[in-house]
C-alpha positions as a Markdown table, in Angstrom:
| # | Residue | x | y | z |
|---|---|---|---|---|
| 1 | Unk | -87.0 | -61.5 | 22.5 |
| 2 | Unk | -88.2 | -58.1 | 23.3 |
| 3 | Unk | -84.6 | -56.9 | 24.0 |
| 4 | Unk | -83.5 | -58.3 | 20.7 |
| 5 | Unk | -86.3 | -56.4 | 18.9 |
| 6 | Unk | -85.4 | -53.2 | 20.6 |
| 7 | Unk | -81.7 | -53.6 | 19.7 |
| 8 | Unk | -82.6 | -54.3 | 16.0 |
| 9 | Unk | -84.9 | -51.2 | 16.0 |
| 10 | Unk | -82.2 | -49.0 | 17.4 |
| 11 | Unk | -79.7 | -50.2 | 15.0 |
| 12 | Unk | -82.1 | -49.6 | 12.0 |
| 13 | Unk | -82.8 | -46.0 | 13.2 |
| 14 | Unk | -79.0 | -45.4 | 13.5 |
| 15 | Unk | -78.5 | -46.5 | 9.9 |
| 16 | Unk | -81.4 | -44.4 | 8.7 |
| 17 | Unk | -80.1 | -41.4 | 10.6 |
| 18 | Unk | -76.6 | -41.9 | 9.0 |
| 19 | Unk | -78.2 | -42.1 | 5.5 |
| 20 | Unk | -80.3 | -39.1 | 6.1 |
| 21 | Unk | -77.6 | -36.7 | 7.4 |
| 22 | Unk | -75.4 | -34.7 | 5.2 |
| 23 | Unk | -72.1 | -36.6 | 4.7 |
| 24 | Unk | -70.4 | -33.7 | 2.9 |
| 25 | Unk | -66.9 | -33.4 | 4.2 |
| 26 | Unk | -65.8 | -29.9 | 5.3 |
| 27 | Unk | -64.1 | -27.9 | 2.6 |
| 28 | Unk | -60.4 | -28.4 | 3.0 |
| 29 | Unk | -58.3 | -25.2 | 3.4 |
| 30 | Unk | -56.9 | -23.6 | 0.3 |
| 31 | Unk | -53.6 | -25.0 | -0.7 |
| 32 | Unk | -50.7 | -23.1 | 0.7 |
| 33 | Unk | -47.6 | -22.5 | -1.3 |
| 34 | Unk | -44.4 | -23.9 | 0.1 |
| 35 | Unk | -42.1 | -21.3 | 1.5 |
| 36 | Unk | -39.5 | -20.3 | -1.1 |
| 37 | Unk | -36.0 | -21.2 | 0.1 |
| 38 | Unk | -33.4 | -18.5 | 0.2 |
| 39 | Unk | -31.6 | -18.4 | -3.2 |
| 40 | Unk | -28.1 | -19.8 | -3.2 |
| 41 | Unk | -25.4 | -17.6 | -4.6 |
| 42 | Unk | -24.9 | -18.4 | -8.2 |
| 43 | Unk | -21.5 | -19.1 | -9.7 |
| 44 | Unk | -20.2 | -16.7 | -12.3 |
| 45 | Unk | -17.5 | -18.2 | -14.5 |
| 46 | Unk | -14.5 | -15.8 | -14.8 |
| 47 | Unk | -12.5 | -15.7 | -18.0 |
| 48 | Unk | -9.1 | -14.1 | -18.4 |
| 49 | Unk | -8.2 | -12.5 | -21.7 |
| 50 | Unk | -4.4 | -11.8 | -22.0 |
| 51 | Unk | -3.2 | -9.4 | -24.7 |
| 52 | Unk | 0.0 | -9.3 | -26.7 |
| 53 | Unk | 3.0 | -7.1 | -26.0 |
| 54 | Unk | 6.2 | -9.1 | -26.3 |
| 55 | Unk | 8.4 | -8.6 | -23.2 |
| 56 | Unk | 5.6 | -6.6 | -21.5 |
| 57 | Unk | 3.7 | -9.8 | -21.2 |
| 58 | Unk | 5.4 | -10.5 | -17.9 |
| 59 | Unk | 2.9 | -8.0 | -16.4 |
| 60 | Unk | 0.2 | -10.7 | -16.9 |
| 61 | Unk | 1.9 | -12.7 | -14.1 |
| 62 | Unk | 1.5 | -9.8 | -11.7 |
| 63 | Unk | -2.1 | -9.4 | -12.6 |
| 64 | Unk | -2.9 | -13.1 | -12.0 |
| 65 | Unk | -1.0 | -13.0 | -8.7 |
| 66 | Unk | -3.2 | -10.2 | -7.3 |
| 67 | Unk | -6.4 | -11.7 | -8.7 |
| 68 | Unk | -5.8 | -15.0 | -7.0 |
| 69 | Unk | -4.7 | -13.3 | -3.8 |
| 70 | Unk | -8.1 | -11.5 | -3.6 |
| 71 | Unk | -10.3 | -14.4 | -4.3 |
| 72 | Unk | -10.8 | -14.1 | -8.1 |
| 73 | Unk | -9.7 | -17.3 | -9.8 |
| 74 | Unk | -10.3 | -17.4 | -13.6 |
| 75 | Unk | -11.6 | -20.7 | -14.9 |
| 76 | Unk | -10.9 | -20.2 | -18.6 |
| 77 | Unk | -8.0 | -18.4 | -20.3 |
| 78 | Unk | -7.4 | -17.0 | -23.7 |
| 79 | Unk | -4.2 | -15.4 | -25.0 |
| 80 | Unk | -2.8 | -13.5 | -27.9 |
| 81 | Unk | 0.9 | -13.4 | -28.7 |
| 82 | Unk | 2.8 | -12.9 | -25.3 |
| 83 | Unk | -0.5 | -13.4 | -23.6 |
| 84 | Unk | -0.8 | -16.9 | -25.1 |
| 85 | Unk | 2.6 | -17.9 | -23.5 |
| 86 | Unk | 1.5 | -16.8 | -20.0 |
| 87 | Unk | -2.0 | -18.2 | -20.7 |
| 88 | Unk | -0.7 | -21.6 | -21.6 |
| 89 | Unk | 1.4 | -21.8 | -18.4 |
| 90 | Unk | -1.5 | -20.7 | -16.3 |
| 91 | Unk | -4.0 | -23.0 | -17.9 |
| 92 | Unk | -1.6 | -26.0 | -17.5 |
| 93 | Unk | -2.1 | -25.7 | -13.7 |
| 94 | Unk | 0.6 | -23.3 | -12.5 |
| 95 | Unk | -0.2 | -20.6 | -10.1 |
| 96 | Unk | 1.2 | -17.1 | -10.4 |
| 97 | Unk | 4.2 | -17.8 | -8.1 |
| 98 | Unk | 5.2 | -20.8 | -10.1 |
| 99 | Unk | 5.0 | -18.7 | -13.3 |
| 100 | Unk | 7.1 | -16.0 | -11.7 |
| 101 | Unk | 9.8 | -18.6 | -10.9 |
| 102 | Unk | 9.8 | -19.7 | -14.6 |
| 103 | Unk | 10.0 | -16.0 | -15.7 |
| 104 | Unk | 12.9 | -15.2 | -13.5 |
| 105 | Unk | 14.8 | -18.4 | -14.6 |
| 106 | Unk | 14.0 | -17.9 | -18.3 |
| 107 | Unk | 17.1 | -17.6 | -20.5 |
| 108 | Unk | 16.1 | -15.5 | -23.5 |
| 109 | Unk | 18.6 | -17.4 | -25.7 |
| 110 | Unk | 16.6 | -20.6 | -25.0 |
| 111 | Unk | 13.6 | -19.3 | -27.0 |
| 112 | Unk | 15.6 | -17.6 | -29.8 |
| 113 | Unk | 16.4 | -19.6 | -32.9 |
| 114 | Unk | 17.8 | -17.6 | -35.8 |
| 115 | Unk | 16.2 | -18.2 | -39.2 |
| 116 | Unk | 17.5 | -17.0 | -42.6 |
| 117 | Unk | 15.5 | -16.4 | -45.7 |
| 118 | Unk | 12.3 | -17.9 | -44.3 |
| 119 | Unk | 10.1 | -14.9 | -43.8 |
| 120 | Unk | 11.4 | -14.0 | -40.3 |
| 121 | Unk | 14.5 | -13.4 | -38.2 |
| 122 | Unk | 13.4 | -16.1 | -35.7 |
| 123 | Unk | 12.1 | -19.5 | -36.6 |
| 124 | Unk | 9.9 | -20.0 | -33.5 |
| 125 | Unk | 10.6 | -23.7 | -33.0 |
| 126 | Unk | 12.5 | -23.0 | -29.8 |
| 127 | Unk | 9.6 | -21.1 | -28.4 |
| 128 | Unk | 7.3 | -24.0 | -29.3 |
| 129 | Unk | 9.6 | -26.5 | -27.6 |
| 130 | Unk | 9.9 | -24.3 | -24.5 |
| 131 | Unk | 6.2 | -24.0 | -24.0 |
| 132 | Unk | 5.5 | -27.7 | -24.5 |
| 133 | Unk | 8.3 | -28.7 | -22.2 |
| 134 | Unk | 7.2 | -26.3 | -19.5 |
| 135 | Unk | 3.6 | -27.4 | -19.5 |
| 136 | Unk | 4.5 | -31.1 | -19.5 |
| 137 | Unk | 3.8 | -31.8 | -23.2 |
| 138 | Unk | 0.1 | -31.4 | -22.6 |
| 139 | Unk | -2.2 | -31.0 | -25.6 |
| 140 | Unk | -5.2 | -28.6 | -25.3 |
| 141 | Unk | -7.6 | -31.3 | -24.1 |
| 142 | Unk | -5.4 | -32.2 | -21.1 |
| 143 | Unk | -5.0 | -28.6 | -19.8 |
| 144 | Unk | -6.3 | -28.0 | -16.3 |
| 145 | Unk | -8.3 | -25.0 | -17.5 |
| 146 | Unk | -10.0 | -24.4 | -20.9 |
| 147 | Unk | -7.4 | -22.5 | -23.0 |
| 148 | Unk | -7.5 | -20.7 | -26.4 |
| 149 | Unk | -4.6 | -19.2 | -28.3 |
| 150 | Unk | -5.5 | -16.7 | -31.1 |
| 151 | Unk | -3.6 | -16.4 | -34.4 |
| 152 | Unk | -4.2 | -14.9 | -37.8 |
| 153 | Unk | -4.5 | -16.9 | -41.0 |
| 154 | Unk | -2.0 | -15.3 | -43.3 |
| 155 | Unk | -3.8 | -16.0 | -46.6 |
| 156 | Unk | -7.2 | -14.6 | -45.5 |
| 157 | Unk | -6.6 | -12.5 | -42.5 |
| 158 | Unk | -9.1 | -14.6 | -40.6 |
| 159 | Unk | -8.9 | -14.9 | -36.9 |
| 160 | Unk | -8.3 | -18.4 | -35.7 |
| 161 | Unk | -8.9 | -19.6 | -32.2 |
| 162 | Unk | -6.9 | -22.7 | -31.4 |
| 163 | Unk | -8.5 | -25.0 | -28.8 |
| 164 | Unk | -7.3 | -28.4 | -29.9 |
| 165 | Unk | -4.0 | -30.0 | -30.8 |
| 166 | Unk | -0.4 | -29.0 | -30.0 |
| 167 | Unk | -0.4 | -26.1 | -27.5 |
| 168 | Unk | 3.2 | -25.1 | -28.1 |
| 169 | Unk | 2.6 | -24.9 | -31.8 |
| 170 | Unk | -0.6 | -22.8 | -31.4 |
| 171 | Unk | 1.3 | -20.4 | -29.0 |
| 172 | Unk | 4.1 | -20.2 | -31.6 |
| 173 | Unk | 1.6 | -19.2 | -34.3 |
| 174 | Unk | 0.0 | -16.7 | -32.0 |
| 175 | Unk | 3.4 | -15.1 | -31.3 |
| 176 | Unk | 4.7 | -15.0 | -34.9 |
| 177 | Unk | 5.0 | -11.3 | -35.4 |
| 178 | Unk | 5.5 | -10.7 | -39.1 |
| 179 | Unk | 9.1 | -9.9 | -40.0 |
| 180 | Unk | 10.3 | -11.2 | -36.6 |
| 181 | Unk | 9.1 | -14.8 | -36.6 |
| 182 | Unk | 8.6 | -16.9 | -39.7 |
| 183 | Unk | 4.9 | -17.9 | -40.4 |
| 184 | Unk | 3.8 | -21.2 | -38.8 |
| 185 | Unk | 2.2 | -23.9 | -40.9 |
| 186 | Unk | -0.6 | -25.8 | -39.2 |
| 187 | Unk | -2.5 | -28.1 | -41.5 |
| 188 | Unk | -2.7 | -26.5 | -44.9 |
| 189 | Unk | -2.5 | -22.9 | -43.7 |
| 190 | Unk | 0.1 | -20.4 | -42.6 |
| 191 | Unk | -0.5 | -18.4 | -39.4 |
| 192 | Unk | 1.0 | -15.2 | -38.0 |
| 193 | Unk | 0.6 | -13.1 | -34.8 |
| 194 | Unk | -2.9 | -13.0 | -33.4 |
| 195 | Unk | -2.5 | -9.4 | -32.4 |
| 196 | Unk | -3.3 | -8.4 | -36.0 |
| 197 | Unk | -6.9 | -9.4 | -35.6 |
| 198 | Unk | -7.5 | -9.7 | -31.8 |
| 199 | Unk | -5.0 | -7.8 | -29.7 |
| 200 | Unk | -6.8 | -8.7 | -26.5 |
| 201 | Unk | -8.9 | -11.9 | -27.0 |
| 202 | Unk | -12.1 | -11.1 | -25.1 |
| 203 | Unk | -14.3 | -12.9 | -27.6 |
| 204 | Unk | -12.3 | -16.0 | -27.4 |
| 205 | Unk | -12.8 | -16.1 | -23.6 |
| 206 | Unk | -16.5 | -15.7 | -24.1 |
| 207 | Unk | -16.5 | -18.6 | -26.5 |
| 208 | Unk | -14.8 | -20.8 | -23.9 |
| 209 | Unk | -17.8 | -20.2 | -21.6 |
| 210 | Unk | -16.8 | -17.2 | -19.5 |
| 211 | Unk | -19.7 | -15.2 | -17.9 |
| 212 | Unk | -17.4 | -12.4 | -16.7 |
| 213 | Unk | -14.2 | -11.4 | -18.7 |
| 214 | Unk | -11.2 | -9.7 | -17.1 |
| 215 | Unk | -9.1 | -8.3 | -20.0 |
| 216 | Unk | -5.4 | -7.4 | -19.5 |
| 217 | Unk | -4.2 | -4.8 | -22.1 |
| 218 | Unk | -0.5 | -4.3 | -22.4 |
| 219 | Unk | -0.5 | -3.1 | -26.0 |
| 220 | Unk | 1.7 | -0.1 | -27.0 |
| 221 | Unk | -0.2 | 3.2 | -26.8 |
| 222 | Unk | 0.4 | 6.3 | -28.9 |
| 223 | Unk | 2.6 | 8.7 | -27.0 |
| 224 | Unk | 1.2 | 12.0 | -28.4 |
| 225 | Unk | 4.5 | 12.8 | -30.0 |
| 226 | Unk | 4.9 | 13.2 | -33.8 |
| 227 | Unk | 7.5 | 10.8 | -35.2 |
| 228 | Unk | 10.4 | 12.5 | -36.9 |
| 229 | Unk | 11.4 | 9.6 | -39.3 |
| 230 | Unk | 9.9 | 7.4 | -41.9 |
| 231 | Unk | 10.3 | 4.3 | -39.7 |
| 232 | Unk | 8.7 | 6.2 | -36.8 |
| 233 | Unk | 5.7 | 7.1 | -38.9 |
| 234 | Unk | 5.2 | 3.5 | -39.9 |
| 235 | Unk | 5.5 | 2.3 | -36.3 |
| 236 | Unk | 3.1 | 5.0 | -35.1 |
| 237 | Unk | 0.6 | 4.0 | -37.8 |
| 238 | Unk | 0.7 | 0.3 | -36.9 |
| 239 | Unk | 0.2 | 1.3 | -33.2 |
| 240 | Unk | -2.8 | 3.4 | -34.0 |
| 241 | Unk | -4.4 | 0.7 | -36.1 |
| 242 | Unk | -3.9 | -1.9 | -33.4 |
| 243 | Unk | -5.2 | 0.5 | -30.7 |
| 244 | Unk | -8.4 | 1.2 | -32.6 |
| 245 | Unk | -9.0 | -2.5 | -33.3 |
| 246 | Unk | -8.3 | -3.5 | -29.7 |
| 247 | Unk | -10.8 | -0.9 | -28.4 |
| 248 | Unk | -13.7 | -2.6 | -30.2 |
| 249 | Unk | -13.1 | -5.9 | -28.6 |
| 250 | Unk | -12.1 | -4.5 | -25.2 |
| 251 | Unk | -15.5 | -2.8 | -25.0 |
| 252 | Unk | -17.0 | -6.3 | -24.7 |
| 253 | Unk | -15.0 | -7.1 | -21.5 |
| 254 | Unk | -16.4 | -6.6 | -18.1 |
| 255 | Unk | -13.1 | -5.2 | -16.6 |
| 256 | Unk | -10.0 | -4.0 | -18.4 |
| 257 | Unk | -6.7 | -3.9 | -16.5 |
| 258 | Unk | -3.9 | -1.8 | -18.1 |
| 259 | Unk | -0.5 | -2.2 | -16.4 |
| 260 | Unk | 1.8 | 0.8 | -17.0 |
| 261 | Unk | 4.4 | -0.9 | -19.2 |
| 262 | Unk | 4.2 | 1.3 | -22.3 |
| 263 | Unk | 7.9 | 2.3 | -21.9 |
| 264 | Unk | 9.1 | -1.3 | -21.9 |
| 265 | Unk | 10.4 | -2.4 | -25.3 |
| 266 | Unk | 9.4 | -5.6 | -27.0 |
| 267 | Unk | 12.8 | -7.2 | -26.3 |
| 268 | Unk | 13.5 | -5.7 | -22.8 |
| 269 | Unk | 13.5 | -9.0 | -21.0 |
| 270 | Unk | 15.7 | -7.5 | -18.3 |
| 271 | Unk | 12.6 | -5.5 | -17.3 |
| 272 | Unk | 10.6 | -8.6 | -16.4 |
| 273 | Unk | 10.6 | -8.0 | -12.7 |
| 274 | Unk | 9.4 | -4.4 | -13.2 |
| 275 | Unk | 6.7 | -5.6 | -15.6 |
| 276 | Unk | 5.4 | -8.1 | -13.0 |
| 277 | Unk | 5.2 | -5.4 | -10.3 |
| 278 | Unk | 3.3 | -3.1 | -12.7 |
| 279 | Unk | 0.8 | -5.9 | -13.3 |
| 280 | Unk | 0.3 | -6.3 | -9.5 |
| 281 | Unk | -0.2 | -2.5 | -9.1 |
| 282 | Unk | -2.7 | -2.3 | -11.9 |
| 283 | Unk | -4.7 | -5.2 | -10.6 |
| 284 | Unk | -4.8 | -3.8 | -7.1 |
| 285 | Unk | -6.0 | -0.4 | -8.4 |
| 286 | Unk | -8.9 | -2.0 | -10.2 |
| 287 | Unk | -10.1 | -4.2 | -7.3 |
| 288 | Unk | -12.9 | -1.9 | -6.0 |
| 289 | Unk | -14.4 | -1.7 | -9.5 |
| 290 | Unk | -13.8 | -5.4 | -10.1 |
| 291 | Unk | -15.7 | -6.4 | -6.9 |
| 292 | Unk | -18.6 | -4.1 | -7.7 |
| 293 | Unk | -19.0 | -5.3 | -11.3 |
| 294 | Unk | -18.6 | -8.9 | -10.3 |
| 295 | Unk | -21.4 | -8.5 | -7.7 |
| 296 | Unk | -23.6 | -7.0 | -10.4 |
| 297 | Unk | -22.9 | -9.8 | -12.7 |
| 298 | Unk | -23.8 | -12.4 | -10.1 |
| 299 | Unk | -27.1 | -10.6 | -9.3 |
| 300 | Unk | -28.0 | -10.4 | -13.0 |
| 301 | Unk | -27.3 | -14.1 | -13.4 |
| 302 | Unk | -29.4 | -14.9 | -10.3 |
| 303 | Unk | -32.3 | -12.9 | -11.7 |
| 304 | Unk | -32.1 | -14.5 | -15.1 |
| 305 | Unk | -32.1 | -18.0 | -13.5 |
| 306 | Unk | -35.1 | -17.0 | -11.3 |
| 307 | Unk | -37.0 | -15.9 | -14.4 |
| 308 | Unk | -36.5 | -19.3 | -16.0 |
| 309 | Unk | -37.3 | -21.4 | -12.9 |
| 310 | Unk | -40.8 | -23.0 | -12.8 |
| 311 | Unk | -43.1 | -21.5 | -10.2 |
| 312 | Unk | -43.3 | -23.4 | -6.9 |
| 313 | Unk | -46.2 | -25.8 | -6.7 |
| 314 | Unk | -48.8 | -25.2 | -3.9 |
| 315 | Unk | -48.6 | -27.7 | -1.1 |
| 316 | Unk | -51.8 | -29.8 | -0.6 |
| 317 | Unk | -53.2 | -30.1 | 3.0 |
| 318 | Unk | -53.2 | -33.6 | 4.5 |
| 319 | Unk | -56.3 | -35.7 | 3.9 |
| 320 | Unk | -58.6 | -36.2 | 6.9 |
| 321 | Unk | -59.5 | -39.6 | 8.1 |
| 322 | Unk | -63.0 | -40.4 | 6.8 |
| 323 | Unk | -63.8 | -43.2 | 9.2 |
| 324 | Unk | -66.0 | -46.2 | 8.5 |
| 325 | Unk | -69.2 | -44.4 | 7.4 |
| 326 | Unk | -67.3 | -41.6 | 5.6 |
| 327 | Unk | -65.5 | -44.3 | 3.6 |
| 328 | Unk | -68.8 | -45.8 | 2.6 |
| 329 | Unk | -70.8 | -42.6 | 1.8 |
| 330 | Unk | -68.2 | -39.7 | 1.6 |
| 331 | Unk | -66.9 | -38.2 | -1.6 |
| 332 | Unk | -63.4 | -38.9 | -3.0 |
| 333 | Unk | -61.2 | -36.0 | -2.1 |
| 334 | Unk | -57.9 | -37.4 | -2.9 |
| 335 | Unk | -57.3 | -34.9 | -5.7 |
| 336 | Unk | -57.7 | -32.0 | -3.2 |
| 337 | Unk | -55.4 | -33.3 | -0.4 |
| 338 | Unk | -52.2 | -35.2 | 0.3 |
| 339 | Unk | -52.9 | -38.8 | 1.4 |
| 340 | Unk | -51.7 | -39.6 | 4.9 |
| 341 | Unk | -48.8 | -42.0 | 5.1 |
């Protein structure tokens, strides 16, 4: 009996001691922010804007060949006039070597259909059929890369960027040089050469979602010589107007590549091999500048994404085991720590 009383007394004293002591849990350490993982390289979407220039347009193939060979693969393509022809082939899934094969095999007569009393020497239907046949009759929404062809609405002079419907027809409209091709009717409007309003379609490439635009300018440049005939004066005036218009849009490109094809005439198809080589040389010469500007664009995009990202949440320390008495008398600290699993 005495032993039982002693045990009860000891147990009571233990409970009283537990109730009297401070059960405050030690202050958990301050939350520590999770280490920030190393940022992954961001993807910069490259756009290719191919300008007009008739037979000089073969230079675009050489440019694309060197871009791809050095790791720059455009994801969106826009084209004006001759640039729309090359752009359509490229956006359909061909690489530069496949396009070169088509260029070498191209019979000029297969895209020339004479037209009388219709507003142009050539009708343009043969060009439309050639493009559609070469790209496998794909409409815009089935192209391998987003593609835009730029033309000019004849009645209003408004720039029109075609991104839906018949690709060959849009390319035909983009190539319809006034006086050479008859205007193309699409819907209720007539369209002519896109070079009248957008010689190198940088803005169209931006609208397709390009972060970084590589523009290829093959337009005729003024020679510095004074024309000695009325026709020469007219041609020089048109060249000056197109050059000034093109400079405005080219200023919005990240890189401008200018193959040296100024002496190739608009119908000099026999110069196609030389034009391709000049495109290769011009692209190679711009590679150091291209790499530097592309790296800057990637860094700028990385910084912009970092500014928009939410700050990392501090990591809570693990909750300590309270034990039996701590569970009865301790405070709830679940908000200050991470429950153990």
